[in-house]
One Martini backbone bead per residue (centre of mass of N, CA, C, O) as a GRO file, in nm:
protein
  336
    1MET     BB    1   1.734  -1.307  -1.100
    2THR     BB    2   1.599  -1.398  -0.771
    3LEU     BB    3   1.574  -1.294  -0.468
    4PHE     BB    4   1.550  -1.417  -0.117
    5LEU     BB    5   1.325  -1.336   0.168
    6SER     BB    6   1.258  -1.454   0.505
    7ASP     BB    7   1.062  -1.390   0.818
    8ARG     BB    8   1.005  -1.661   0.969
    9GLU     BB    9   1.254  -1.671   1.158
   10ALA     BB   10   1.175  -1.412   1.301
   11ASP     BB   11   0.904  -1.508   1.410
   12SER     BB   12   1.024  -1.745   1.591
   13THR     BB   13   1.153  -1.520   1.804
   14LEU     BB   14   0.876  -1.441   1.883
   15PRO     BB   15   0.629  -1.388   2.086
   16SER     BB   16   0.317  -1.591   2.078
   17ALA     BB   17   0.261  -1.580   2.392
   18GLY     BB   18   0.211  -1.408   2.668
   19LYS     BB   19   0.210  -1.118   2.668
   20PRO     BB   20   0.300  -0.851   2.804
   21PRO     BB   21   0.220  -0.600   2.966
   22ILE     BB   22   0.176  -0.271   2.865
   23TYR     BB   23   0.424  -0.161   3.077
   24CYS     BB   24   0.629  -0.340   2.973
   25PRO     BB   25   0.970  -0.308   2.849
   26GLN     BB   26   0.955  -0.531   2.658
   27THR     BB   27   1.160  -0.607   2.364
   28THR     BB   28   1.172  -0.713   2.021
   29GLU     BB   29   1.455  -0.797   1.805
   30CYS     BB   30   1.487  -0.828   1.442
   31LYS     BB   31   1.738  -0.943   1.189
   32LEU     BB   32   1.768  -0.952   0.829
   33ILE     BB   33   2.004  -1.052   0.594
   34LEU     BB   34   2.095  -1.005   0.281
   35GLU     BB   35   2.179  -1.260   0.041
   36ASP     BB   36   2.453  -1.241  -0.207
   37SER     BB   37   2.665  -1.419  -0.402
   38LYS     BB   38   2.753  -1.157  -0.583
   39GLN     BB   39   2.758  -0.887  -0.412
   40GLN     BB   40   2.529  -0.659  -0.530
   41SER     BB   41   2.332  -0.695  -0.297
   42GLN     BB   42   2.166  -0.516  -0.024
   43GLY     BB   43   2.035  -0.565   0.318
   44TYR     BB   44   1.725  -0.535   0.527
   45ARG     BB   45   1.510  -0.683   0.792
   46GLN     BB   46   1.340  -0.503   1.056
   47ARG     BB   47   1.215  -0.582   1.394
   48PHE     BB   48   0.981  -0.434   1.631
   49GLU     BB   49   0.842  -0.545   1.947
   50PHE     BB   50   0.613  -0.398   2.150
   51ALA     BB   51   0.437  -0.424   2.448
   52SER     BB   52   0.204  -0.207   2.371
   53GLY     BB   53   0.129  -0.296   2.042
   54LEU     BB   54   0.373  -0.219   1.881
   55SER     BB   55   0.531  -0.202   1.549
   56LEU     BB   56   0.848  -0.222   1.365
   57LEU     BB   57   0.929  -0.192   1.007
   58ILE     BB   58   1.231  -0.248   0.809
   59ASP     BB   59   1.312  -0.174   0.465
   60SER     BB   60   1.656  -0.221   0.330
   61TYR     BB   61   1.769  -0.167  -0.012
   62LYS     BB   62   2.018  -0.268  -0.264
   63LEU     BB   63   1.941  -0.340  -0.603
   64HIS     BB   64   2.018  -0.567  -0.879
   65GLU     BB   65   1.791  -0.754  -0.817
   66ASN     BB   66   1.534  -0.917  -0.759
   67LEU     BB   67   1.291  -0.919  -0.475
   68LEU     BB   68   1.162  -1.172  -0.253
   69VAL     BB   69   0.929  -1.131   0.012
   70GLU     BB   70   0.854  -1.321   0.299
   71ALA     BB   71   0.571  -1.289   0.499
   72GLY     BB   72   0.455  -1.369   0.780
   73GLY     BB   73   0.210  -1.462   0.970
   74GLY     BB   74   0.035  -1.512   1.224
   75ASN     BB   75   0.001  -1.603   1.535
   76GLU     BB   76  -0.016  -1.937   1.561
   77GLY     BB   77  -0.211  -1.924   1.296
   78HIS     BB   78  -0.354  -1.654   1.373
   79PRO     BB   79  -0.529  -1.397   1.326
   80ARG     BB   80  -0.421  -1.039   1.317
   81PRO     BB   81  -0.508  -0.735   1.395
   82ASP     BB   82  -0.432  -0.429   1.207
   83LEU     BB   83  -0.282  -0.113   1.199
   84GLU     BB   84  -0.145   0.038   0.908
   85LEU     BB   85   0.165   0.211   0.855
   86SER     BB   86   0.295   0.316   0.532
   87PHE     BB   87   0.637   0.403   0.414
   88THR     BB   88   0.765   0.524   0.106
   89LEU     BB   89   1.072   0.671   0.050
   90THR     BB   90   1.206   0.456  -0.149
   91GLY     BB   91   1.085   0.350  -0.422
   92ASN     BB   92   0.877   0.079  -0.561
   93ASN     BB   93   0.565  -0.062  -0.462
   94GLN     BB   94   0.416  -0.298  -0.648
   95THR     BB   95   0.222  -0.461  -0.467
   96GLU     BB   96   0.079  -0.179  -0.333
   97GLU     BB   97   0.099   0.075  -0.517
   98VAL     BB   98   0.355   0.236  -0.390
   99PHE     BB   99   0.543   0.535  -0.387
  100SER     BB  100   0.761   0.757  -0.369
  101GLY     BB  101   0.636   0.964  -0.103
  102GLN     BB  102   0.431   0.755   0.006
  103ASN     BB  103   0.128   0.670   0.195
  104PHE     BB  104  -0.049   0.442   0.423
  105ILE     BB  105  -0.370   0.351   0.566
  106CYS     BB  106  -0.480   0.038   0.726
  107THR     BB  107  -0.689  -0.225   0.752
  108GLN     BB  108  -0.611  -0.556   0.893
  109ILE     BB  109  -0.561  -0.917   0.837
  110ASP     BB  110  -0.346  -1.152   0.935
  111GLU     BB  111  -0.272  -1.428   0.789
  112PRO     BB  112  -0.129  -1.735   0.823
  113GLU     BB  113  -0.035  -1.687   0.562
  114SER     BB  114   0.184  -1.586   0.350
  115LYS     BB  115   0.351  -1.310   0.200
  116GLU     BB  116   0.433  -1.133  -0.106
  117PHE     BB  117   0.714  -0.921  -0.207
  118LEU     BB  118   0.802  -0.715  -0.485
  119TRP     BB  119   1.128  -0.610  -0.585
  120ARG     BB  120   1.288  -0.428  -0.800
  121SER     BB  121   1.545  -0.371  -0.975
  122HIS     BB  122   1.745  -0.101  -0.945
  123GLN     BB  123   1.701  -0.019  -0.626
  124GLN     BB  124   1.621   0.200  -0.362
  125ILE     BB  125   1.510   0.084  -0.045
  126LEU     BB  126   1.262   0.250   0.176
  127LYS     BB  127   1.063   0.100   0.438
  128ILE     BB  128   0.795   0.191   0.673
  129ASP     BB  129   0.633   0.021   0.945
  130VAL     BB  130   0.329   0.053   1.142
  131HIS     BB  131   0.190  -0.148   1.399
  132ILE     BB  132  -0.149  -0.166   1.543
  133SER     BB  133  -0.315  -0.280   1.795
  134GLN     BB  134  -0.602  -0.311   1.967
  135LYS     BB  135  -0.474  -0.306   2.249
  136PHE     BB  136  -0.368  -0.020   2.235
  137PHE     BB  137  -0.652   0.135   2.207
  138ARG     BB  138  -0.811  -0.008   2.454
  139GLN     BB  139  -0.670   0.171   2.686
  140PHE     BB  140  -0.856   0.385   2.603
  141GLY     BB  141  -1.097   0.595   2.615
  142SER     BB  142  -1.388   0.720   2.480
  143GLU     BB  143  -1.285   1.008   2.419
  144PHE     BB  144  -1.066   0.929   2.220
  145LEU     BB  145  -1.249   0.779   2.012
  146GLU     BB  146  -1.448   1.017   1.953
  147ALA     BB  147  -1.187   1.194   1.836
  148SER     BB  148  -1.157   0.990   1.619
  149PRO     BB  149  -1.148   0.835   1.348
  150LEU     BB  150  -1.374   0.622   1.229
  151PRO     BB  151  -1.186   0.379   1.152
  152LEU     BB  152  -1.065   0.355   1.439
  153ARG     BB  153  -1.325   0.284   1.586
  154GLN     BB  154  -1.398   0.037   1.420
  155TYR     BB  155  -1.138  -0.121   1.478
  156THR     BB  156  -1.152  -0.128   1.795
  157GLU     BB  157  -1.459  -0.257   1.811
  158ALA     BB  158  -1.392  -0.491   1.650
  159ASP     BB  159  -1.413  -0.841   1.535
  160GLY     BB  160  -1.201  -0.971   1.351
  161GLU     BB  161  -1.358  -1.005   1.034
  162ASP     BB  162  -1.541  -0.734   1.098
  163ILE     BB  163  -1.333  -0.559   0.985
  164PRO     BB  164  -1.315  -0.293   0.803
  165HIS     BB  165  -1.214  -0.164   0.516
  166PHE     BB  166  -0.922   0.059   0.500
  167TRP     BB  167  -0.807   0.331   0.278
  168HIS     BB  168  -0.530   0.579   0.298
  169GLN     BB  169  -0.375   0.817   0.087
  170GLU     BB  170  -0.050   0.991   0.096
  171ARG     BB  171   0.172   1.225   0.150
  172THR     BB  172   0.484   1.275   0.267
  173THR     BB  173   0.599   1.470   0.511
  174PRO     BB  174   0.845   1.657   0.651
  175ALA     BB  175   0.781   1.569   0.944
  176MET     BB  176   0.814   1.266   0.886
  177ARG     BB  177   1.105   1.274   0.775
  178LEU     BB  178   1.232   1.369   1.039
  179ILE     BB  179   1.168   1.112   1.198
  180PHE     BB  180   1.339   0.922   1.025
  181GLU     BB  181   1.607   1.057   1.077
  182GLN     BB  182   1.599   1.013   1.386
  183MET     BB  183   1.594   0.707   1.380
  184PHE     BB  184   1.876   0.676   1.211
  185ASN     BB  185   2.000   0.897   1.448
  186CYS     BB  186   2.020   0.762   1.712
  187PRO     BB  187   2.175   0.851   2.035
  188TYR     BB  188   2.108   0.561   2.143
  189GLN     BB  189   2.112   0.274   2.363
  190GLY     BB  190   1.937   0.017   2.408
  191MET     BB  191   1.664   0.093   2.586
  192MET     BB  192   1.664   0.391   2.491
  193ARG     BB  193   1.631   0.324   2.193
  194LEU     BB  194   1.356   0.180   2.212
  195LEU     BB  195   1.201   0.416   2.337
  196TYR     BB  196   1.257   0.612   2.105
  197LEU     BB  197   1.123   0.449   1.875
  198GLU     BB  198   0.842   0.435   2.002
  199GLY     BB  199   0.799   0.741   2.009
  200LYS     BB  200   0.816   0.779   1.697
  201CYS     BB  201   0.568   0.608   1.634
  202LEU     BB  202   0.370   0.798   1.778
  203GLU     BB  203   0.423   1.045   1.603
  204LEU     BB  204   0.337   0.920   1.335
  205MET     BB  205   0.051   0.853   1.419
  206ALA     BB  206  -0.042   1.143   1.470
  207LEU     BB  207   0.014   1.253   1.183
  208ARG     BB  208  -0.156   1.043   1.021
  209LEU     BB  209  -0.433   1.081   1.163
  210ASN     BB  210  -0.450   1.383   1.092
  211GLN     BB  211  -0.490   1.338   0.788
  212VAL     BB  212  -0.767   1.210   0.818
  213ASN     BB  213  -0.900   1.446   0.966
  214ALA     BB  214  -0.842   1.656   0.747
  215GLY     BB  215  -1.011   1.513   0.533
  216ASP     BB  216  -1.275   1.562   0.679
  217ARG     BB  217  -1.266   1.874   0.685
  218GLU     BB  218  -1.233   1.870   0.355
  219ARG     BB  219  -1.431   1.646   0.244
  220LYS     BB  220  -1.293   1.378   0.212
  221GLN     BB  221  -1.387   1.086   0.079
  222TYR     BB  222  -1.506   0.787   0.244
  223CYS     BB  223  -1.530   0.426   0.289
  224LEU     BB  224  -1.650   0.129   0.419
  225LEU     BB  225  -1.518  -0.194   0.340
  226LYS     BB  226  -1.608  -0.498   0.240
  227LYS     BB  227  -1.544  -0.784   0.084
  228ASP     BB  228  -1.793  -0.768  -0.104
  229ASP     BB  229  -1.736  -0.484  -0.210
  230ILE     BB  230  -1.459  -0.545  -0.336
  231ASP     BB  231  -1.556  -0.762  -0.533
  232ARG     BB  232  -1.748  -0.563  -0.689
  233ILE     BB  233  -1.524  -0.366  -0.778
  234TYR     BB  234  -1.368  -0.573  -0.947
  235GLN     BB  235  -1.603  -0.632  -1.133
  236ALA     BB  236  -1.626  -0.342  -1.242
  237LYS     BB  237  -1.349  -0.334  -1.372
  238GLU     BB  238  -1.398  -0.561  -1.579
  239ILE     BB  239  -1.635  -0.426  -1.721
  240LEU     BB  240  -1.500  -0.155  -1.800
  241ILE     BB  241  -1.266  -0.317  -1.990
  242SER     BB  242  -1.443  -0.501  -2.192
  243ASP     BB  243  -1.549  -0.211  -2.339
  244LEU     BB  244  -1.378   0.050  -2.479
  245ASN     BB  245  -1.610   0.176  -2.669
  246ASN     BB  246  -1.858   0.103  -2.430
  247PRO     BB  247  -1.866   0.210  -2.144
  248PRO     BB  248  -2.010   0.233  -1.860
  249LEU     BB  249  -2.179   0.406  -1.651
  250LEU     BB  250  -2.207   0.452  -1.326
  251LEU     BB  251  -2.508   0.363  -1.289
  252GLU     BB  252  -2.487   0.105  -1.452
  253LEU     BB  253  -2.255  -0.029  -1.298
  254ALA     BB  254  -2.387  -0.035  -1.020
  255LYS     BB  255  -2.623  -0.223  -1.104
  256MET     BB  256  -2.445  -0.464  -1.208
  257VAL     BB  257  -2.299  -0.498  -0.897
  258GLY     BB  258  -2.482  -0.395  -0.645
  259LEU     BB  259  -2.431  -0.079  -0.609
  260ASN     BB  260  -2.402   0.222  -0.518
  261ASP     BB  261  -2.268   0.500  -0.662
  262TYR     BB  262  -2.109   0.602  -0.417
  263LYS     BB  263  -1.952   0.343  -0.336
  264LEU     BB  264  -1.822   0.299  -0.610
  265LYS     BB  265  -1.670   0.566  -0.641
  266ILE     BB  266  -1.515   0.568  -0.365
  267GLY     BB  267  -1.416   0.269  -0.363
  268PHE     BB  268  -1.248   0.277  -0.622
  269ARG     BB  269  -1.041   0.482  -0.516
  270GLN     BB  270  -0.943   0.313  -0.277
  271VAL     BB  271  -0.854   0.051  -0.432
  272PHE     BB  272  -0.706   0.216  -0.702
  273ASN     BB  273  -0.623   0.525  -0.667
  274THR     BB  274  -0.869   0.604  -0.864
  275THR     BB  275  -1.064   0.667  -1.103
  276MET     BB  276  -1.246   0.528  -1.344
  277PHE     BB  277  -1.136   0.707  -1.568
  278GLY     BB  278  -0.837   0.679  -1.497
  279TYR     BB  279  -0.825   0.373  -1.533
  280LEU     BB  280  -0.926   0.359  -1.827
  281GLN     BB  281  -0.707   0.535  -1.952
  282ALA     BB  282  -0.462   0.370  -1.859
  283TYR     BB  283  -0.546   0.111  -2.002
  284ARG     BB  284  -0.555   0.220  -2.289
  285MET     BB  285  -0.258   0.314  -2.302
  286GLU     BB  286  -0.123   0.039  -2.246
  287GLN     BB  287  -0.248  -0.110  -2.482
  288ALA     BB  288  -0.141   0.079  -2.702
  289LYS     BB  289   0.159   0.051  -2.646
  290ASN     BB  290   0.180  -0.256  -2.700
  291LEU     BB  291   0.080  -0.242  -2.994
  292LEU     BB  292   0.296  -0.046  -3.101
  293ILE     BB  293   0.547  -0.217  -3.031
  294SER     BB  294   0.469  -0.463  -3.216
  295GLY     BB  295   0.391  -0.343  -3.519
  296GLN     BB  296   0.085  -0.469  -3.627
  297MET     BB  297  -0.041  -0.173  -3.620
  298LYS     BB  298  -0.211   0.101  -3.671
  299VAL     BB  299  -0.298   0.388  -3.523
  300GLN     BB  300  -0.597   0.391  -3.611
  301GLU     BB  301  -0.664   0.104  -3.511
  302ILE     BB  302  -0.586   0.145  -3.215
  303ALA     BB  303  -0.772   0.375  -3.146
  304SER     BB  304  -1.034   0.212  -3.194
  305LEU     BB  305  -0.976  -0.031  -2.999
  306VAL     BB  306  -0.947   0.179  -2.731
  307GLY     BB  307  -1.194   0.412  -2.790
  308TYR     BB  308  -1.113   0.604  -3.048
  309ALA     BB  309  -1.254   0.781  -3.307
  310SER     BB  310  -1.007   0.984  -3.287
  311PRO     BB  311  -0.678   0.994  -3.373
  312SER     BB  312  -0.606   1.280  -3.267
  313ARG     BB  313  -0.703   1.235  -2.980
  314PHE     BB  314  -0.525   0.996  -2.918
  315THR     BB  315  -0.253   1.140  -2.966
  316ALA     BB  316  -0.285   1.356  -2.748
  317VAL     BB  317  -0.316   1.164  -2.503
  318PHE     BB  318  -0.059   0.998  -2.544
  319LYS     BB  319   0.143   1.235  -2.524
  320ARG     BB  320   0.056   1.326  -2.239
  321TYR     BB  321   0.118   1.048  -2.102
  322PHE     BB  322   0.428   0.977  -2.248
  323GLY     BB  323   0.576   1.214  -2.432
  324VAL     BB  324   0.481   1.071  -2.709
  325CYS     BB  325   0.421   0.981  -3.013
  326PRO     BB  326   0.304   0.703  -3.154
  327LYS     BB  327   0.496   0.709  -3.416
  328ASP     BB  328   0.766   0.744  -3.211
  329LEU     BB  329   0.753   0.468  -3.103
  330PRO     BB  330   0.942   0.221  -3.028
  331LYS     BB  331   1.003  -0.083  -3.141
  332LYS     BB  332   1.050  -0.331  -2.921
  333SER     BB  333   0.998  -0.110  -2.684
  334GLY     BB  334   1.009   0.069  -2.396
  335LEU     BB  335   0.924   0.276  -2.145
  336SER     BB  336   1.062   0.468  -1.876
   0.00000   0.00000   0.00000
């Protein structure tokens, strides 16, 4: 059984037009409680929309069944650009491929259609998102933007669908975790509580943007991707796994999809959060595991099928990846 939760009714209670001026203290708070007829799962989805252009979204669940969450689209059916900071504190976010202790920052445009997020059963989920509108950043002067990470400048200055795609993933730091603790143990009520939570969102934003700046200083590479670039990177992924015995090299693959090798290499890591080699190896291992579990082929045959000429090399990689030798993998059973 899969439980279902939709925040469309929460969206309907939020102001959709004529938002108050930037210094107005008005804030809207909505909370949806998860209902489970068996009373085995519990949790909530809570949203705060601040007049400044910030919003805070909290997903907190203790799940016995799978949960499908439907997130509403943009205001009044129009896309709304956001800079999203997303922190998965506990649980595994299968939809966005972000796991416990990780966070990401990305530029996005919320489409009018709803989106669905699947949370797997038997998990404790705690996920916090901070969304920042262009309106928020546009109140600052040019000096602030010039000192900001390049993706933030691009996001602030762009219009509508011209906003470049940016994704940057990091580990959540102890300083960030302290802010989450303070949020959940807020000592105030009423308006003071809302001001306190908005202030904590600003602290999170400062810490997270500093991670992007630190990445620049350490020469961690990233590039700005448009929709066409992302489509070509997905095409490259399909080509990469289409022939496991003879996958193309970087330069070959770049020519095949019409990207330069730098954008393909860096863009692939941004889109899939791993290198092309890492993705290929993970795909080979998953394919091999499924074939081994089926019990229909010998280890040597499977090794050859997933691109390993040497069965002993395949066995060594498989054991390092899953912690068990291929011949010892239980048939008709998965790995935990």
